[in-house]
C-alpha positions, 0 to 999 in steps of 0.5 A: 848312824851306828853300824848295827842300825842298818840291820833293824827293820824299817818302819813302813812309810804310811802314804795318806789315801788320796781318791783316784776319782773325784766322782767317788768323793764324799762329804758335805757337797756330795751328800745328795749324790745318791748311789745304788748297787742294785741290779737293773730290775731291782731299780726299775721295779718299784719305780716302773708304774710311776714313771710310766703314769707320769710319762703319760701325764706329760704326753697328755698335758705337756707341750714339749713332751707331746712335741718330742713324741710327734718328732719320733713318729715323724722322723723315725717311721715317717709318712709311709713307714719302712719300705720293703725291698726284696732282692731274691735271686733266681737260678741264673743269678738274676733278680727273681722279678716275679717272686720279689714283686709278689712278695712286696705287693702282698706285703703292701696289701696286708699292711692296709688299714683294716688287714694287719690288726685284729680290730681292723682299726690300724694300718701297718704304718700306724702300728709302727708309729704306735710302737715307737710312741709306746716304747718312748713314752712307756718304755716298752711296747707289746705286740701279740701275734695271732694266727687264724683263717679269719685274718688276711694271710692268716696273721694279724697283730694286737697292741697290748698295753704294757700295764697288762703285763703285770710287773707285780707278778714275780716268783720262781716256778717249779720247772726252774723258770723265774717270773720277773715283773710278768716276764717268765725267763729261763736260766739264761734269762731268755723270755719264755712267756709273758703273764698278762692280766686278763683285764687292764688294771685301770679299766675300772669303769668297764671291766668286772674283775672277778669274771675271769682268771687273773693271769693268762700265759702267753708264750714268747713266740706269740709276743713281741717285746720291744724295748731298749736294754740299757743294762745287762739283765734288764727285763722290762723297759725304761721310759725314755723321758725319765731323765727329763721328766723332772725338768719338764714338770718343773718347767711347766710349773714355772711357765704356769707361774710366770703366766699367772703372775703376768695376768695379775700384773696386767689387772691394774686397779685404781682406788679412791678414798674419801674422809668418811669412806662414803659409798664403799660397797665390797663384793664380799666380806670375810668376817669384818674384812671386806673383799673386792674382785680385782678386774682389768679397768675397774675402780673401787673406793676404800673406807675411811682409815684404810690404806692400800699398799700396791701390789705390782709384780714384775715377773716374768722379767727380761731374764725369763727367756734366757733362763727358759732356754737354758732349762729347755736345752738341758731337757732336750739333751735328755730326750733321745733323738731331739735337739733344742732347735727341733723341740723348741721350734726356736730358729732364731739366729740360726745360721746354715752351718749351725743348723746343718751341724744339728741336723747331722747329729739329730739325723744320726740318732734317728737312723740309730732308732730306725735300726733298733725298730727294724731289728726288734720289731719290723723284721720280726713281724715280716718273717712271721707274716712271710712264713704264714703267707707262703704256708697259705699260698697266697703268693706264688712263692712256695714255703720251701723258698722261705729262706731264699726270700727272707735273707734277701729282704731289706727295710729302708726308713724314711730319708730327709731333705737337706737344708740346701738341696742344691749343695746336696745334690752338687756333693752327690754329682761330685761323689759320682763323678770321682767314683766315691759314691755309687748310685745306691748311696745317693738313692739311699739318701732319698729312702730309695733303692737302685732297682726301684729308681731305675724301674721308675725311670723306665716307667716314666720314659715309657709313659712319655713315649705313649703320650708323645712327650720328649724326655728332655732331661735324659739321665746318664746320657752324656757328661755331667755339668761342671760342679763349679757351675752348680755351686752358689751361695754363702755357707754362713748365710743366715737361714 
């Protein structure tokens, strides 16, 4: 190298581009990997009506879709719905027993069938089940609050099908607000009102569409819109079955084809031929071609010169069950809150350890859905009801005490029995003995509150005393039995 070559500018080194993320690869193998940069509303708007109608079709006609919705209703809401516990304190710092009991009793009375809905056809538990089913099936639920002296406690609920909130109505309003798919929002995207069709768009047989105005504007403070926001700026809800919808439909078609094929394979036919083809009678003729109906146990004679090629379908084969399981496992993974075991009712080769692990994960998901439903629906209805009840004087607590009671009100969802109740109770006793669990922790696992539990024990003791019965199992009376004496069984034993 010459001396002056050191001062010449060097050519830049070109490094070949290498993708940092394999998921961003392009090419032949990724041509069907669709991508989109559209907003949540832009992606949802053209697909919402079709997704909702297909989801409803699956709910009506597909066994697994029906099972999924029932799992949500049974595990999220349960038999009695969400239980109200009011723990407002009196001036002395103790529980305001009379006020708390008055609120709880009136809330329970309002929730009876015939009181809480405008049509008188649903109880409060029924409403909760309908809401969670609507959210999972349609992606969202709409509940309108009505106030008036004709309703118990001057408040009642009306279920509104999501079809009536017009997703085709979108425009900018003169006041600066924007309507997106029937939801009027301000510049912060906060809902201001909902624009409802005055009729259900699919109620062709019973409604004259020309008799009333097309849209009714309902202020947001009179409407509860329950849905899961999956992306920022999302205005309407996405059906929860959307990721598994194609798989459910295709699996249903596979099962139908397998059943039909098995029926055809089971319909064996016998044919007799004679040199002259005498005695042959066809069931029908398609031109010059004779047609015969094939039924199990029937025998036909073919005409002279006609040969027969047997059709003996072998599907479904031995691989059908394993393939069906594999597809259904993928489907259950896309359905929030449903494990394969619960969705399929398949407990074959299930051990205690495996069913315990699956139940834990599944119940954690149900608890998350319970928290979502409480925050987005149950508590909002309760707060509106409590204000209305206090204003009307239906309870002894005046409206000025509203904040004190609403802040100390809690809702508890249903609890679940354990796979092995003895092991569960042993663990609770051990936790209580070592001070790492409180009585409230244990009671919560059974959907109860400490105050409720102790009050029930006190009532039981008083009732036994009235009838002269000795309370043989006195709780908290002495040292607990050794935990080792309660432990039995093999955790890995088959269930």
